[in-house]
C-alpha positions, 0 to 999 in steps of 0.5 A: 450394543454397538451404537455409533450415534454418540461417536464424534470421531469421523475416523480421520482422527480430526474432529469436524470443528478442527477441520472447519477451523483449519479451513477457516484459517486457510480462507482467512490467509488467502483473503489477507493475501488477496487484500495485500495484493489489492492494497499494493495497486489500489492507490495507483489504480485510483489515481489513474482512474481519477486522471481518466475521469478528468480526461473523459470530462475534457473530451466529452463535455468540453470537446477538447483533444486528448492532449488538452484533456490530459494537460487539464487533468494533470495540471489540475492535480499537480498544481492544486487547481491553479491551471484548471481554470486557465482553459476558459474563465467563463465556465457554466455552473456544471463546469465550475462544480466539476472542477471544484470537485475534481481538484478538491478530491484529486489533489488529495488522491494525488498527494496520498498516492505520491506519499505512498509511492515514496514510502514504498521506495523508502522501505525498499532502499532501507531494506537494501541498506540494512542488507548491506550492513548485515552482510558487511565484513566486520573490522577487527575493532568491531570484533574487539568491541563485541568481545569486550561487551560479552566479557562485561556481560558475563562478569555482571551475570555471575552470581557468587 
């Protein structure tokens, strides 16, 4: 009776579950890698999109030039809206709501993005500083101190 129906071995030495698990791990790893790349550009892309929305509003709805629209978009975000209403104090209802919405969320997006950029710069320079410390030549005093620490550690670890 040579019955192969009960044989789970596919001849490759690896079960179907093992192959599926390896495929899942590879997919998970690729997904995490893609997510990390997206996370690296998402804050800046969101800020650029938000500024572009302010520029589009200025050019389409208000009829401003590109220069005035960029000025509006940037000053509204960087001054927390103090300059946003400077263009025309007699706005209609839509304009008032748009500016309130644009500034309320835009200042948070701007601040978060600048904080994210600052954090990335800090991490980069911290790594550079750590690299310099790791590769720094040790002075004679540093070696003597390390020897003293090792000698004291060895004395304390001896059991009589």
